[in-house]
N, CA, C and O atoms as a GROMACS GRO file, in nm:
protein
  336
    1UNK      N    1   0.119   1.519  -1.871
    1UNK     CA    2   0.237   1.456  -1.793
    1UNK      C    3   0.364   1.570  -1.829
    1UNK      O    4   0.378   1.607  -1.946
    2UNK      N    5   0.447   1.620  -1.728
    2UNK     CA    6   0.525   1.734  -1.764
    2UNK      C    7   0.632   1.645  -1.824
    2UNK      O    8   0.643   1.523  -1.808
    3UNK      N    9   0.723   1.736  -1.909
    3UNK     CA   10   0.816   1.683  -1.999
    3UNK      C   11   0.948   1.621  -1.897
    3UNK      O   12   1.030   1.542  -1.943
    4UNK      N   13   0.952   1.660  -1.784
    4UNK     CA   14   1.047   1.586  -1.704
    4UNK      C   15   1.027   1.466  -1.657
    4UNK      O   16   1.106   1.425  -1.573
    5UNK      N   17   0.903   1.370  -1.705
    5UNK     CA   18   0.880   1.269  -1.665
    5UNK      C   19   0.824   1.168  -1.777
    5UNK      O   20   0.739   1.218  -1.851
    6UNK      N   21   0.847   1.076  -1.794
    6UNK     CA   22   0.896   0.956  -1.729
    6UNK      C   23   1.068   0.991  -1.720
    6UNK      O   24   1.147   1.035  -1.803
    7UNK      N   25   1.083   0.949  -1.575
    7UNK     CA   26   1.218   0.964  -1.549
    7UNK      C   27   1.300   0.834  -1.498
    7UNK      O   28   1.247   0.751  -1.424
    8UNK      N   29   1.430   0.822  -1.544
    8UNK     CA   30   1.494   0.701  -1.493
    8UNK      C   31   1.593   0.743  -1.345
    8UNK      O   32   1.673   0.836  -1.333
    9UNK      N   33   1.557   0.642  -1.248
    9UNK     CA   34   1.647   0.680  -1.156
    9UNK      C   35   1.747   0.550  -1.131
    9UNK      O   36   1.725   0.445  -1.192
   10UNK      N   37   1.837   0.560  -1.056
   10UNK     CA   38   1.962   0.453  -1.057
   10UNK      C   39   1.986   0.410  -0.886
   10UNK      O   40   1.975   0.482  -0.787
   11UNK      N   41   2.019   0.282  -0.896
   11UNK     CA   42   2.074   0.238  -0.770
   11UNK      C   43   2.157   0.147  -0.746
   11UNK      O   44   2.123   0.042  -0.802
   12UNK      N   45   2.275   0.136  -0.671
   12UNK     CA   46   2.354   0.039  -0.679
   12UNK      C   47   2.309  -0.075  -0.596
   12UNK      O   48   2.281  -0.069  -0.477
   13UNK      N   49   2.303  -0.195  -0.683
   13UNK     CA   50   2.228  -0.327  -0.640
   13UNK      C   51   2.079  -0.322  -0.646
   13UNK      O   52   2.013  -0.414  -0.599
   14UNK      N   53   2.025  -0.220  -0.700
   14UNK     CA   54   1.876  -0.229  -0.684
   14UNK      C   55   1.812  -0.318  -0.779
   14UNK      O   56   1.871  -0.403  -0.846
   15UNK      N   57   1.691  -0.293  -0.779
   15UNK     CA   58   1.599  -0.406  -0.846
   15UNK      C   59   1.642  -0.448  -0.998
   15UNK      O   60   1.654  -0.352  -1.075
   16UNK      N   61   1.662  -0.553  -1.041
   16UNK     CA   62   1.717  -0.631  -1.156
   16UNK      C   63   1.828  -0.554  -1.215
   16UNK      O   64   1.813  -0.493  -1.321
   17UNK      N   65   1.937  -0.556  -1.150
   17UNK     CA   66   2.085  -0.464  -1.190
   17UNK      C   67   2.106  -0.505  -1.340
   17UNK      O   68   2.053  -0.592  -1.410
   18UNK      N   69   2.206  -0.404  -1.367
   18UNK     CA   70   2.254  -0.434  -1.530
   18UNK      C   71   2.345  -0.342  -1.541
   18UNK      O   72   2.361  -0.250  -1.461
   19UNK      N   73   2.420  -0.366  -1.656
   19UNK     CA   74   2.545  -0.257  -1.678
   19UNK      C   75   2.509  -0.120  -1.714
   19UNK      O   76   2.447  -0.095  -1.818
   20UNK      N   77   2.546  -0.031  -1.632
   20UNK     CA   78   2.523   0.105  -1.693
   20UNK      C   79   2.643   0.194  -1.648
   20UNK      O   80   2.665   0.227  -1.532
   21UNK      N   81   2.717   0.227  -1.757
   21UNK     CA   82   2.841   0.330  -1.766
   21UNK      C   83   2.940   0.259  -1.672
   21UNK      O   84   2.987   0.315  -1.573
   22UNK      N   85   2.970   0.135  -1.708
   22UNK     CA   86   3.062   0.053  -1.632
   22UNK      C   87   3.027   0.030  -1.493
   22UNK      O   88   3.118   0.000  -1.416
   23UNK      N   89   2.917   0.039  -1.453
   23UNK     CA   90   2.875  -0.011  -1.307
   23UNK      C   91   2.755  -0.104  -1.322
   23UNK      O   92   2.684  -0.099  -1.422
   24UNK      N   93   2.733  -0.185  -1.224
   24UNK     CA   94   2.586  -0.270  -1.220
   24UNK      C   95   2.508  -0.187  -1.105
   24UNK      O   96   2.538  -0.158  -0.989
   25UNK      N   97   2.389  -0.158  -1.191
   25UNK     CA   98   2.291  -0.053  -1.133
   25UNK      C   99   2.147  -0.103  -1.135
   25UNK      O  100   2.102  -0.161  -1.234
   26UNK      N  101   2.079  -0.083  -1.028
   26UNK     CA  102   1.918  -0.103  -1.060
   26UNK      C  103   1.883   0.019  -1.130
   26UNK      O  104   1.958   0.116  -1.121
   27UNK      N  105   1.765   0.024  -1.208
   27UNK     CA  106   1.715   0.105  -1.291
   27UNK      C  107   1.566   0.105  -1.236
   27UNK      O  108   1.499   0.004  -1.213
   28UNK      N  109   1.526   0.246  -1.219
   28UNK     CA  110   1.387   0.227  -1.169
   28UNK      C  111   1.323   0.357  -1.260
   28UNK      O  112   1.393   0.456  -1.282
   29UNK      N  113   1.188   0.346  -1.307
   29UNK     CA  114   1.147   0.444  -1.397
   29UNK      C  115   1.003   0.508  -1.289
   29UNK      O  116   0.920   0.438  -1.230
   30UNK      N  117   1.011   0.650  -1.292
   30UNK     CA  118   0.940   0.703  -1.216
   30UNK      C  119   0.837   0.776  -1.308
   30UNK      O  120   0.880   0.798  -1.421
   31UNK      N  121   0.709   0.817  -1.282
   31UNK     CA  122   0.602   0.889  -1.348
   31UNK      C  123   0.584   1.026  -1.319
   31UNK      O  124   0.540   1.107  -1.401
   32UNK      N  125   0.622   1.056  -1.189
   32UNK     CA  126   0.593   1.186  -1.144
   32UNK      C  127   0.674   1.237  -1.029
   32UNK      O  128   0.767   1.168  -0.986
   33UNK      N  129   0.651   1.331  -0.987
   33UNK     CA  130   0.753   1.400  -0.874
   33UNK      C  131   0.728   1.314  -0.741
   33UNK      O  132   0.822   1.275  -0.671
   34UNK      N  133   0.612   1.293  -0.716
   34UNK     CA  134   0.582   1.210  -0.610
   34UNK      C  135   0.641   1.072  -0.590
   34UNK      O  136   0.696   1.037  -0.486
   35UNK      N  137   0.626   0.996  -0.701
   35UNK     CA  138   0.702   0.867  -0.700
   35UNK      C  139   0.863   0.895  -0.703
   35UNK      O  140   0.934   0.813  -0.645
   36UNK      N  141   0.921   0.999  -0.763
   36UNK     CA  142   1.043   1.042  -0.737
   36UNK      C  143   1.101   1.057  -0.606
   36UNK      O  144   1.198   0.992  -0.568
   37UNK      N  145   1.032   1.156  -0.527
   37UNK     CA  146   1.032   1.161  -0.396
   37UNK      C  147   1.045   1.044  -0.295
   37UNK      O  148   1.129   1.040  -0.205
   38UNK      N  149   0.956   0.953  -0.319
   38UNK     CA  150   0.941   0.825  -0.269
   38UNK      C  151   1.046   0.748  -0.296
   38UNK      O  152   1.101   0.690  -0.202
   39UNK      N  153   1.097   0.731  -0.433
   39UNK     CA  154   1.212   0.655  -0.461
   39UNK      C  155   1.343   0.702  -0.403
   39UNK      O  156   1.424   0.619  -0.360
   40UNK      N  157   1.368   0.835  -0.401
   40UNK     CA  158   1.469   0.882  -0.349
   40UNK      C  159   1.494   0.877  -0.196
   40UNK      O  160   1.608   0.895  -0.155
   41UNK      N  161   1.412   0.858  -0.125
   41UNK     CA  162   1.382   0.824   0.006
   41UNK      C  163   1.420   0.667   0.050
   41UNK      O  164   1.458   0.628   0.161
   42UNK      N  165   1.396   0.587  -0.077
   42UNK     CA  166   1.440   0.461  -0.057
   42UNK      C  167   1.586   0.435  -0.113
   42UNK      O  168   1.635   0.323  -0.121
   43UNK      N  169   1.655   0.560  -0.152
   43UNK     CA  170   1.787   0.546  -0.195
   43UNK      C  171   1.825   0.540  -0.334
   43UNK      O  172   1.939   0.503  -0.363
   44UNK      N  173   1.737   0.574  -0.429
   44UNK     CA  174   1.715   0.602  -0.568
   44UNK      C  175   1.767   0.728  -0.586
   44UNK      O  176   1.738   0.822  -0.512
   45UNK      N  177   1.868   0.738  -0.713
   45UNK     CA  178   1.935   0.864  -0.743
   45UNK      C  179   1.897   0.914  -0.918
   45UNK      O  180   1.877   0.837  -1.012
   46UNK      N  181   1.895   1.035  -0.919
   46UNK     CA  182   1.891   1.077  -1.046
   46UNK      C  183   1.988   1.044  -1.139
   46UNK      O  184   1.956   1.030  -1.257
   47UNK      N  185   2.122   1.027  -1.096
   47UNK     CA  186   2.242   1.006  -1.185
   47UNK      C  187   2.312   0.875  -1.170
   47UNK      O  188   2.301   0.824  -1.058
   48UNK      N  189   2.376   0.814  -1.252
   48UNK     CA  190   2.457   0.707  -1.213
   48UNK      C  191   2.593   0.734  -1.126
   48UNK      O  192   2.659   0.648  -1.067
   49UNK      N  193   2.614   0.856  -1.133
   49UNK     CA  194   2.728   0.911  -1.064
   49UNK      C  195   2.694   0.924  -0.917
   49UNK      O  196   2.779   0.895  -0.834
   50UNK      N  197   2.572   0.968  -0.880
   50UNK     CA  198   2.520   0.985  -0.749
   50UNK      C  199   2.509   0.841  -0.694
   50UNK      O  200   2.547   0.822  -0.578
   51UNK      N  201   2.467   0.751  -0.758
   51UNK     CA  202   2.413   0.626  -0.696
   51UNK      C  203   2.543   0.531  -0.674
   51UNK      O  204   2.543   0.453  -0.580
   52UNK      N  205   2.649   0.538  -0.759
   52UNK     CA  206   2.778   0.507  -0.723
   52UNK      C  207   2.840   0.568  -0.609
   52UNK      O  208   2.885   0.497  -0.520
   53UNK      N  209   2.848   0.697  -0.602
   53UNK     CA  210   2.897   0.753  -0.471
   53UNK      C  211   2.830   0.722  -0.349
   53UNK      O  212   2.888   0.708  -0.242
   54UNK      N  213   2.702   0.712  -0.367
   54UNK     CA  214   2.617   0.674  -0.216
   54UNK      C  215   2.683   0.527  -0.196
   54UNK      O  216   2.690   0.491  -0.079
   55UNK      N  217   2.718   0.463  -0.267
   55UNK     CA  218   2.713   0.312  -0.215
   55UNK      C  219   2.866   0.283  -0.191
   55UNK      O  220   2.896   0.166  -0.173
   56UNK      N  221   2.978   0.393  -0.187
   56UNK     CA  222   3.101   0.367  -0.167
   56UNK      C  223   3.093   0.393  -0.013
   56UNK      O  224   2.998   0.454   0.036
   57UNK      N  225   3.206   0.340   0.067
   57UNK     CA  226   3.211   0.357   0.232
   57UNK      C  227   3.248   0.493   0.222
   57UNK      O  228   3.294   0.544   0.119
   58UNK      N  229   3.226   0.560   0.340
   58UNK     CA  230   3.251   0.712   0.383
   58UNK      C  231   3.434   0.720   0.369
   58UNK      O  232   3.512   0.630   0.398
   59UNK      N  233   3.468   0.850   0.318
   59UNK     CA  234   3.607   0.822   0.318
   59UNK      C  235   3.680   0.852   0.486
   59UNK      O  236   3.613   0.896   0.579
   60UNK      N  237   3.797   0.823   0.493
   60UNK     CA  238   3.842   0.844   0.638
   60UNK      C  239   3.847   0.974   0.672
   60UNK      O  240   3.882   1.066   0.597
   61UNK      N  241   3.806   0.985   0.808
   61UNK     CA  242   3.803   1.139   0.858
   61UNK      C  243   3.658   1.203   0.833
   61UNK      O  244   3.635   1.317   0.873
   62UNK      N  245   3.567   1.133   0.770
   62UNK     CA  246   3.431   1.168   0.764
   62UNK      C  247   3.337   1.111   0.842
   62UNK      O  248   3.220   1.149   0.851
   63UNK      N  249   3.391   1.008   0.905
   63UNK     CA  250   3.306   0.923   0.994
   63UNK      C  251   3.305   0.974   1.140
   63UNK      O  252   3.247   0.907   1.224
   64UNK      N  253   3.361   1.083   1.172
   64UNK     CA  254   3.378   1.146   1.306
   64UNK      C  255   3.476   1.129   1.368
   64UNK      O  256   3.533   1.020   1.357
   65UNK      N  257   3.525   1.224   1.446
   65UNK     CA  258   3.636   1.225   1.545
   65UNK      C  259   3.697   1.094   1.612
   65UNK      O  260   3.818   1.071   1.613
   66UNK      N  261   3.605   1.016   1.665
   66UNK     CA  262   3.602   0.913   1.739
   66UNK      C  263   3.618   0.796   1.683
   66UNK      O  264   3.645   0.692   1.744
   67UNK      N  265   3.602   0.809   1.541
   67UNK     CA  266   3.653   0.669   1.443
   67UNK      C  267   3.773   0.628   1.471
   67UNK      O  268   3.863   0.706   1.502
   68UNK      N  269   3.790   0.488   1.462
   68UNK     CA  270   3.929   0.443   1.447
   68UNK      C  271   3.988   0.469   1.323
   68UNK      O  272   3.937   0.442   1.214
   69UNK      N  273   4.117   0.532   1.345
   69UNK     CA  274   4.203   0.554   1.241
   69UNK      C  275   4.298   0.454   1.221
   69UNK      O  276   4.344   0.380   1.308
   70UNK      N  277   4.331   0.456   1.072
   70UNK     CA  278   4.435   0.329   1.025
   70UNK      C  279   4.574   0.394   1.046
   70UNK      O  280   4.601   0.510   1.015
   71UNK      N  281   4.662   0.304   1.104
   71UNK     CA  282   4.781   0.346   1.140
   71UNK      C  283   4.886   0.336   1.009
   71UNK      O  284   4.894   0.234   0.941
   72UNK      N  285   4.951   0.434   0.990
   72UNK     CA  286   5.047   0.424   0.860
   72UNK      C  287   5.191   0.475   0.889
   72UNK      O  288   5.227   0.488   1.006
   73UNK      N  289   5.260   0.498   0.803
   73UNK     CA  290   5.408   0.539   0.826
   73UNK      C  291   5.410   0.666   0.891
   73UNK      O  292   5.344   0.757   0.840
   74UNK      N  293   5.480   0.690   1.004
   74UNK     CA  294   5.480   0.815   1.078
   74UNK      C  295   5.375   0.856   1.174
   74UNK      O  296   5.386   0.945   1.258
   75UNK      N  297   5.261   0.773   1.152
   75UNK     CA  298   5.148   0.797   1.210
   75UNK      C  299   5.085   0.683   1.283
   75UNK      O  300   5.044   0.579   1.232
   76UNK      N  301   5.083   0.720   1.428
   76UNK     CA  302   5.048   0.620   1.530
   76UNK      C  303   4.919   0.599   1.526
   76UNK      O  304   4.840   0.688   1.493
   77UNK      N  305   4.876   0.456   1.568
   77UNK     CA  306   4.722   0.441   1.586
   77UNK      C  307   4.662   0.547   1.695
   77UNK      O  308   4.737   0.601   1.776
   78UNK      N  309   4.542   0.569   1.692
   78UNK     CA  310   4.480   0.675   1.757
   78UNK      C  311   4.483   0.630   1.917
   78UNK      O  312   4.513   0.699   2.015
   79UNK      N  313   4.436   0.477   1.907
   79UNK     CA  314   4.449   0.440   2.060
   79UNK      C  315   4.589   0.392   2.108
   79UNK      O  316   4.592   0.333   2.216
   80UNK      N  317   4.698   0.409   2.044
   80UNK     CA  318   4.835   0.364   2.089
   80UNK      C  319   4.881   0.444   2.213
   80UNK      O  320   4.830   0.552   2.244
   81UNK      N  321   4.966   0.393   2.271
   81UNK     CA  322   5.011   0.499   2.367
   81UNK      C  323   5.130   0.576   2.322
   81UNK      O  324   5.212   0.524   2.246
   82UNK      N  325   5.141   0.688   2.360
   82UNK     CA  326   5.271   0.771   2.334
   82UNK      C  327   5.373   0.781   2.429
   82UNK      O  328   5.356   0.853   2.528
   83UNK      N  329   5.481   0.715   2.410
   83UNK     CA  330   5.605   0.715   2.492
   83UNK      C  331   5.681   0.843   2.479
   83UNK      O  332   5.716   0.886   2.369
   84UNK      N  333   5.711   0.912   2.609
   84UNK     CA  334   5.774   1.042   2.613
   84UNK      C  335   5.910   1.034   2.673
   84UNK      O  336   5.978   1.135   2.684
   0.00000   0.00000   0.00000
């Protein structure tokens, strides 16, 4: 067995979640690269940071140009009529 395995993977809300570095994450132990690849396809990550970041909603402006934008001070809604 390689020195890199077994390896722990993390997933927000995964199996049997528990506190890890200030977040509640599931932990999965994989024994080889094939198991790791399969787990990563199912949303498991090598680091807690990657697991937490993957669970966050996409940042505004990254969802595509036609995604609804939030109105704010000095910023009309995208679908608002502009009077001239």
